[in-house]
Backbone as JSON Lines, residues from 0, in Angstrom:
{"i":0,"aa":"X","n":[-0.94,-6.41,9.86],"ca":[-1.41,-6.67,8.51],"c":[-2.67,-5.83,8.28]}
{"i":1,"aa":"X","n":[-2.72,-5.18,7.17],"ca":[-3.89,-4.4,6.79],"c":[-4.57,-5.07,5.62]}
{"i":2,"aa":"X","n":[-5.88,-5.3,5.72],"ca":[-6.7,-5.71,4.59],"c":[-7.77,-4.64,4.48]}
{"i":3,"aa":"X","n":[-7.76,-3.93,3.36],"ca":[-8.59,-2.74,3.21],"c":[-9.41,-2.83,1.94]}
{"i":4,"aa":"X","n":[-10.69,-2.52,2.06],"ca":[-11.53,-2.37,0.87],"c":[-11.5,-0.9,0.49]}
{"i":5,"aa":"X","n":[-10.95,-0.62,-0.68],"ca":[-10.83,0.76,-1.14],"c":[-12.05,1.16,-1.96]}
{"i":6,"aa":"X","n":[-12.57,2.33,-1.67],"ca":[-13.72,2.85,-2.39],"c":[-13.28,3.37,-3.76]}
{"i":7,"aa":"X","n":[-14.23,3.58,-4.67],"ca":[-13.86,4.18,-5.96],"c":[-13.14,5.53,-5.8]}
{"i":8,"aa":"X","n":[-13.54,6.34,-4.82],"ca":[-12.87,7.63,-4.59],"c":[-11.42,7.43,-4.17]}
{"i":9,"aa":"X","n":[-11.17,6.47,-3.27],"ca":[-9.8,6.19,-2.84],"c":[-8.96,5.69,-4.0]}
{"i":10,"aa":"X","n":[-9.53,4.83,-4.84],"ca":[-8.8,4.33,-6.01],"c":[-8.49,5.46,-6.98]}
{"i":11,"aa":"X","n":[-9.44,6.36,-7.18],"ca":[-9.2,7.5,-8.06],"c":[-8.09,8.39,-7.5]}
{"i":12,"aa":"X","n":[-8.02,8.52,-6.19],"ca":[-6.97,9.31,-5.56],"c":[-5.59,8.75,-5.82]}
{"i":13,"aa":"X","n":[-5.47,7.42,-5.91],"ca":[-4.17,6.8,-6.18],"c":[-3.57,7.31,-7.49]}
{"i":14,"aa":"X","n":[-4.41,7.47,-8.49],"ca":[-3.93,7.88,-9.82],"c":[-3.39,9.3,-9.84]}
{"i":15,"aa":"X","n":[-3.68,10.09,-8.83],"ca":[-3.25,11.5,-8.82],"c":[-1.92,11.71,-8.12]}
{"i":16,"aa":"X","n":[-1.32,10.65,-7.59],"ca":[-0.16,10.81,-6.71],"c":[1.19,10.47,-7.31]}
{"i":17,"aa":"X","n":[1.25,9.96,-8.52],"ca":[2.49,9.43,-9.08],"c":[3.69,10.36,-8.94]}
{"i":18,"aa":"X","n":[3.5,11.65,-9.18],"ca":[4.63,12.58,-9.12],"c":[5.09,12.85,-7.69]}
{"i":19,"aa":"X","n":[4.34,12.42,-6.69],"ca":[4.7,12.63,-5.29],"c":[5.33,11.4,-4.64]}
{"i":20,"aa":"X","n":[5.44,10.3,-5.41],"ca":[5.87,9.02,-4.84],"c":[7.26,8.62,-5.3]}
{"i":21,"aa":"X","n":[7.98,7.88,-4.47],"ca":[9.31,7.37,-4.81],"c":[9.22,6.33,-5.92]}
{"i":22,"aa":"X","n":[8.29,5.42,-5.8],"ca":[8.2,4.26,-6.71],"c":[6.73,4.02,-7.08]}
{"i":23,"aa":"X","n":[6.14,4.9,-7.9],"ca":[4.7,4.81,-8.17],"c":[4.28,3.52,-8.88]}
{"i":24,"aa":"X","n":[5.17,2.9,-9.62],"ca":[4.82,1.67,-10.34],"c":[5.31,0.41,-9.64]}
{"i":25,"aa":"X","n":[5.87,0.57,-8.45],"ca":[6.32,-0.57,-7.63],"c":[7.32,-1.46,-8.37]}
{"i":26,"aa":"X","n":[8.26,-0.83,-9.05],"ca":[9.26,-1.61,-9.8],"c":[10.67,-1.49,-9.26]}
{"i":27,"aa":"X","n":[10.94,-0.51,-8.39],"ca":[12.29,-0.28,-7.89],"c":[12.76,-1.41,-6.98]}
{"i":28,"aa":"X","n":[11.9,-1.86,-6.07],"ca":[12.23,-2.94,-5.15],"c":[11.23,-4.07,-5.35]}
{"i":29,"aa":"X","n":[11.43,-4.91,-6.36],"ca":[10.44,-5.94,-6.68],"c":[10.18,-6.94,-5.55]}
{"i":30,"aa":"X","n":[11.13,-7.05,-4.61],"ca":[10.93,-7.97,-3.48],"c":[9.88,-7.46,-2.5]}
{"i":31,"aa":"X","n":[9.42,-6.23,-2.67],"ca":[8.43,-5.65,-1.75],"c":[7.01,-6.15,-2.01]}
{"i":32,"aa":"X","n":[6.79,-6.82,-3.14],"ca":[5.46,-7.34,-3.44],"c":[5.57,-8.47,-4.47]}
{"i":33,"aa":"X","n":[4.59,-9.39,-4.45],"ca":[4.57,-10.44,-5.48],"c":[4.38,-9.81,-6.86]}
{"i":34,"aa":"X","n":[4.75,-10.54,-7.89],"ca":[4.67,-10.0,-9.26],"c":[3.26,-9.59,-9.65]}
{"i":35,"aa":"X","n":[2.24,-10.25,-9.11],"ca":[0.86,-9.88,-9.44],"c":[0.42,-8.59,-8.76]}
{"i":36,"aa":"X","n":[1.27,-8.03,-7.91],"ca":[0.95,-6.76,-7.25],"c":[1.85,-5.63,-7.74]}
{"i":37,"aa":"X","n":[2.51,-5.83,-8.86],"ca":[3.33,-4.77,-9.45],"c":[2.41,-3.97,-10.38]}
{"i":38,"aa":"X","n":[1.66,-3.07,-9.75],"ca":[0.73,-2.19,-10.45],"c":[0.42,-1.02,-9.53]}
{"i":39,"aa":"X","n":[-0.27,-0.04,-10.01],"ca":[-0.53,1.16,-9.22],"c":[-1.31,0.86,-7.94]}
{"i":40,"aa":"X","n":[-2.16,-0.15,-7.96],"ca":[-2.94,-0.5,-6.78],"c":[-2.2,-1.48,-5.88]}
{"i":41,"aa":"X","n":[-1.14,-2.12,-6.4],"ca":[-0.36,-3.13,-5.69],"c":[-1.27,-4.23,-5.14]}
{"i":42,"aa":"X","n":[-2.13,-4.74,-6.02],"ca":[-3.14,-5.69,-5.59],"c":[-3.59,-6.59,-6.73]}
{"i":43,"aa":"X","n":[-4.18,-7.73,-6.36],"ca":[-4.81,-8.61,-7.34],"c":[-6.11,-7.97,-7.81]}
{"i":44,"aa":"X","n":[-6.95,-7.58,-6.86],"ca":[-8.2,-6.87,-7.13],"c":[-7.98,-5.43,-6.7]}
{"i":45,"aa":"X","n":[-8.15,-4.46,-7.57],"ca":[-7.85,-3.07,-7.22],"c":[-8.54,-2.58,-5.94]}
{"i":46,"aa":"X","n":[-9.74,-3.05,-5.69],"ca":[-10.47,-2.55,-4.53],"c":[-10.04,-3.17,-3.2]}
{"i":47,"aa":"X","n":[-9.21,-4.2,-3.24],"ca":[-8.76,-4.86,-2.0],"c":[-7.25,-4.72,-1.87]}
{"i":48,"aa":"X","n":[-6.82,-4.07,-0.79],"ca":[-5.38,-3.94,-0.5],"c":[-5.01,-4.87,0.64]}
{"i":49,"aa":"X","n":[-3.88,-5.56,0.48],"ca":[-3.31,-6.4,1.53],"c":[-1.89,-5.88,1.74]}
{"i":50,"aa":"X","n":[-1.65,-5.27,2.91],"ca":[-0.4,-4.56,3.15],"c":[0.12,-4.9,4.54]}
{"i":51,"aa":"X","n":[1.43,-5.12,4.63],"ca":[2.07,-5.36,5.93],"c":[2.21,-4.01,6.62]}
{"i":52,"aa":"X","n":[1.73,-3.91,7.86],"ca":[1.72,-2.66,8.6],"c":[2.99,-2.41,9.39]}
{"i":53,"aa":"X","n":[4.14,-2.48,8.71],"ca":[5.43,-2.2,9.35],"c":[6.18,-1.21,8.47]}
{"i":54,"aa":"X","n":[6.52,-0.06,9.04],"ca":[7.22,0.97,8.29],"c":[8.58,0.46,7.83]}
{"i":55,"aa":"X","n":[8.93,0.79,6.61],"ca":[10.21,0.34,6.04],"c":[11.38,1.19,6.5]}
{"i":56,"aa":"X","n":[11.14,2.15,7.37],"ca":[12.22,2.95,7.92],"c":[12.86,2.22,9.09]}
{"i":57,"aa":"X","n":[12.16,2.16,10.23],"ca":[12.72,1.51,11.41],"c":[11.76,0.52,12.06]}
{"i":58,"aa":"X","n":[10.73,0.1,11.32],"ca":[9.86,-0.95,11.82],"c":[8.73,-0.5,12.72]}
{"i":59,"aa":"X","n":[8.42,0.77,12.76],"ca":[7.28,1.24,13.55],"c":[5.97,0.82,12.86]}
{"i":60,"aa":"X","n":[4.86,1.02,13.55],"ca":[3.55,0.68,13.0],"c":[2.85,1.95,12.51]}
{"i":61,"aa":"X","n":[2.72,2.13,11.2],"ca":[2.01,3.3,10.69],"c":[0.54,3.28,11.11]}
{"i":62,"aa":"X","n":[-0.03,4.47,11.21],"ca":[-1.44,4.64,11.53],"c":[-2.21,4.71,10.22]}
{"i":63,"aa":"X","n":[-3.35,4.04,10.16],"ca":[-4.22,4.08,8.98],"c":[-5.05,5.35,9.06]}
{"i":64,"aa":"X","n":[-4.93,6.21,8.04],"ca":[-5.66,7.47,7.98],"c":[-6.4,7.48,6.63]}
{"i":65,"aa":"X","n":[-7.6,6.86,6.58],"ca":[-8.27,6.67,5.29],"c":[-8.98,7.91,4.75]}
{"i":66,"aa":"X","n":[-9.24,8.9,5.59],"ca":[-10.0,10.06,5.15],"c":[-9.23,10.86,4.1]}
{"i":67,"aa":"X","n":[-9.93,11.23,3.04],"ca":[-9.34,12.07,2.0],"c":[-9.6,13.53,2.36]}
{"i":68,"aa":"X","n":[-8.96,13.95,3.45],"ca":[-9.12,15.3,3.98],"c":[-7.75,15.86,4.32]}
{"i":69,"aa":"X","n":[-7.59,17.18,4.3],"ca":[-6.31,17.76,4.71],"c":[-5.93,17.29,6.12]}
{"i":70,"aa":"X","n":[-4.67,16.96,6.29],"ca":[-4.12,16.53,7.57],"c":[-3.0,17.5,7.94]}
{"i":71,"aa":"X","n":[-2.64,17.55,9.19],"ca":[-1.55,18.47,9.59],"c":[-0.23,18.07,8.95]}
{"i":72,"aa":"X","n":[-0.07,16.8,8.58],"ca":[1.15,16.33,7.94],"c":[1.08,16.38,6.41]}
{"i":73,"aa":"X","n":[-0.1,16.67,5.84],"ca":[-0.26,16.74,4.38],"c":[-1.58,17.44,4.07]}
{"i":74,"aa":"X","n":[-1.5,18.64,3.53],"ca":[-2.69,19.42,3.21],"c":[-3.49,18.89,2.05]}
{"i":75,"aa":"X","n":[-2.91,17.98,1.25],"ca":[-3.6,17.4,0.1],"c":[-3.68,15.88,0.26]}
{"i":76,"aa":"X","n":[-4.0,15.42,1.44],"ca":[-4.03,14.0,1.78],"c":[-5.12,13.26,1.01]}
{"i":77,"aa":"X","n":[-4.74,12.12,0.39],"ca":[-5.66,11.29,-0.38],"c":[-5.95,9.96,0.32]}
{"i":78,"aa":"X","n":[-5.64,9.89,1.62],"ca":[-5.83,8.66,2.36],"c":[-4.57,7.81,2.31]}
{"i":79,"aa":"X","n":[-4.34,7.05,3.37],"ca":[-3.17,6.17,3.39],"c":[-2.7,5.92,4.8]}
{"i":80,"aa":"X","n":[-1.38,5.88,4.96],"ca":[-0.76,5.51,6.22],"c":[0.27,6.56,6.62]}
{"i":81,"aa":"X","n":[0.28,6.89,7.91],"ca":[1.22,7.86,8.45],"c":[1.97,7.2,9.59]}
{"i":82,"aa":"X","n":[3.29,7.24,9.54],"ca":[4.1,6.65,10.6],"c":[4.41,7.73,11.64]}
{"i":83,"aa":"X","n":[3.86,7.58,12.85],"ca":[4.05,8.61,13.86],"c":[5.46,8.67,14.43]}
{"i":84,"aa":"X","n":[6.26,7.64,14.22],"ca":[7.62,7.63,14.78],"c":[8.52,8.68,14.15]}
{"i":85,"aa":"X","n":[8.53,8.74,12.81],"ca":[9.45,9.66,12.12],"c":[8.8,10.39,10.95]}
{"i":86,"aa":"X","n":[7.47,10.25,10.79],"ca":[6.75,11.06,9.82],"c":[6.64,10.52,8.41]}
{"i":87,"aa":"X","n":[7.02,9.28,8.16],"ca":[6.87,8.73,6.81],"c":[5.39,8.62,6.45]}
{"i":88,"aa":"X","n":[5.11,8.86,5.17],"ca":[3.74,8.77,4.66],"c":[3.7,7.78,3.5]}
{"i":89,"aa":"X","n":[2.59,7.05,3.43],"ca":[2.36,6.06,2.39],"c":[0.93,6.25,1.88]}
{"i":90,"aa":"X","n":[0.71,6.04,0.6],"ca":[-0.64,6.18,0.06],"c":[-1.48,4.94,0.34]}
{"i":91,"aa":"X","n":[-2.68,4.88,-0.2],"ca":[-3.6,3.76,0.05],"c":[-3.15,2.45,-0.59]}
{"i":92,"aa":"X","n":[-2.07,2.48,-1.36],"ca":[-1.48,1.27,-1.91],"c":[-0.19,0.92,-1.17]}
{"i":93,"aa":"X","n":[0.15,1.71,-0.16],"ca":[1.38,1.46,0.6],"c":[2.62,1.99,-0.08]}
{"i":94,"aa":"X","n":[2.45,2.87,-1.08],"ca":[3.6,3.45,-1.79],"c":[4.11,4.65,-1.0]}
{"i":95,"aa":"X","n":[5.41,4.73,-0.8],"ca":[6.0,5.78,0.01],"c":[6.12,7.09,-0.77]}
{"i":96,"aa":"X","n":[5.85,8.18,-0.07],"ca":[6.02,9.5,-0.65],"c":[7.51,9.85,-0.73]}
{"i":97,"aa":"X","n":[7.83,10.76,-1.62],"ca":[9.21,11.25,-1.76],"c":[9.63,12.01,-0.5]}
{"i":98,"aa":"X","n":[10.95,12.03,-0.28],"ca":[11.56,12.8,0.8],"c":[11.06,12.39,2.19]}
{"i":99,"aa":"X","n":[10.84,11.1,2.36],"ca":[10.42,10.56,3.65],"c":[11.58,9.74,4.24]}
{"i":100,"aa":"X","n":[11.59,9.52,5.56],"ca":[12.61,8.65,6.14],"c":[12.53,7.21,5.62]}
{"i":101,"aa":"X","n":[11.31,6.71,5.36],"ca":[11.15,5.35,4.85],"c":[11.71,5.27,3.43]}
{"i":102,"aa":"X","n":[12.58,4.29,3.16],"ca":[13.22,4.2,1.85],"c":[12.41,3.45,0.8]}
{"i":103,"aa":"X","n":[11.43,2.64,1.23],"ca":[10.7,1.77,0.29],"c":[9.21,1.76,0.61]}
{"i":104,"aa":"X","n":[8.46,1.27,-0.36],"ca":[7.03,1.06,-0.17],"c":[6.8,0.04,0.95]}
{"i":105,"aa":"X","n":[5.61,0.07,1.54],"ca":[5.24,-0.97,2.49],"c":[5.17,-2.31,1.75]}
{"i":106,"aa":"X","n":[5.43,-3.36,2.43],"ca":[5.46,-4.69,1.81],"c":[4.04,-5.21,1.57]}
{"i":107,"aa":"X","n":[3.86,-5.88,0.44],"ca":[2.64,-6.62,0.14],"c":[3.02,-8.1,0.24]}
{"i":108,"aa":"X","n":[2.36,-8.86,1.13],"ca":[2.73,-10.27,1.28],"c":[2.13,-11.12,0.16]}
{"i":109,"aa":"X","n":[2.63,-12.33,-0.01],"ca":[1.95,-13.24,-0.94],"c":[0.54,-13.54,-0.4]}
{"i":110,"aa":"X","n":[-0.41,-13.61,-1.28],"ca":[-1.78,-13.93,-0.89],"c":[-2.57,-14.37,-2.1]}
{"i":111,"aa":"X","n":[-3.72,-14.95,-1.85],"ca":[-4.65,-15.25,-2.92],"c":[-6.07,-15.29,-2.37]}
{"i":112,"aa":"X","n":[-7.03,-15.21,-3.27],"ca":[-8.43,-15.27,-2.9],"c":[-8.9,-16.71,-3.01]}
{"i":113,"aa":"X","n":[-9.4,-17.24,-1.91],"ca":[-9.99,-18.58,-1.93],"c":[-11.36,-18.49,-2.59]}
{"i":114,"aa":"X","n":[-12.09,-17.45,-2.26],"ca":[-13.37,-17.13,-2.9],"c":[-13.56,-15.61,-2.78]}
{"i":115,"aa":"X","n":[-14.72,-15.11,-3.13],"ca":[-14.95,-13.66,-3.12],"c":[-14.86,-13.03,-1.74]}
{"i":116,"aa":"X","n":[-14.99,-13.84,-0.7],"ca":[-15.0,-13.31,0.66],"c":[-13.86,-13.79,1.54]}
{"i":117,"aa":"X","n":[-12.94,-14.58,0.99],"ca":[-11.89,-15.17,1.81],"c":[-10.53,-14.99,1.16]}
{"i":118,"aa":"X","n":[-9.6,-14.42,1.93],"ca":[-8.23,-14.22,1.47],"c":[-7.31,-15.1,2.31]}
{"i":119,"aa":"X","n":[-6.4,-15.81,1.66],"ca":[-5.38,-16.56,2.38],"c":[-4.06,-15.83,2.21]}
{"i":120,"aa":"X","n":[-3.5,-15.39,3.33],"ca":[-2.25,-14.63,3.32],"c":[-1.09,-15.58,3.59]}
{"i":121,"aa":"X","n":[0.01,-15.37,2.87],"ca":[1.2,-16.2,3.05],"c":[1.32,-17.29,2.01]}
{"i":122,"aa":"X","n":[0.29,-17.45,1.21],"ca":[0.31,-18.44,0.12],"c":[0.13,-17.68,-1.18]}
{"i":123,"aa":"X","n":[1.09,-17.84,-2.06],"ca":[1.08,-17.13,-3.33],"c":[-0.11,-17.51,-4.18]}
{"i":124,"aa":"X","n":[-0.62,-16.55,-4.91],"ca":[-1.75,-16.75,-5.84],"c":[-1.47,-17.9,-6.79]}
{"i":125,"aa":"X","n":[-0.23,-18.04,-7.24],"ca":[0.12,-19.05,-8.24],"c":[0.2,-20.45,-7.63]}
{"i":126,"aa":"X","n":[0.2,-20.59,-6.32],"ca":[0.3,-21.9,-5.68],"c":[-0.9,-22.78,-6.03]}
{"i":127,"aa":"X","n":[-2.04,-22.17,-6.22],"ca":[-3.26,-22.94,-6.55],"c":[-3.28,-23.42,-7.98]}
{"i":128,"aa":"X","n":[-2.51,-22.77,-8.85],"ca":[-2.5,-23.12,-10.26],"c":[-1.72,-24.39,-10.52]}
{"i":129,"aa":"X","n":[-0.64,-24.6,-9.78],"ca":[0.27,-25.74,-10.01],"c":[-0.38,-27.08,-9.78]}
């Protein structure tokens, strides 16, 4: 499980990637995230990402590569996740790049914020409303 605080620069980088992604709006496979994470950041709060660290190709563990620097696997890297098993790449929201072995975005689990500093994973945000 990845819980990441994204900087303003990382968030700005997300907006530049839509044409390079399979599902930039996270609408193709709605089961990959709760309805409150169907957005470009795939999050309740844009600056906080909660992502399951299992590649959607064959279940390997992607490596977190947050630096917005050229990488040997992507000369225009904006930060994200790289799966060393078969080369799949995902952005800082867990959205998969086009032409990768992974068929879908990384999963976003149900979660909610108990307070500004505490996240409960596995319990849907709407559970507290009922």
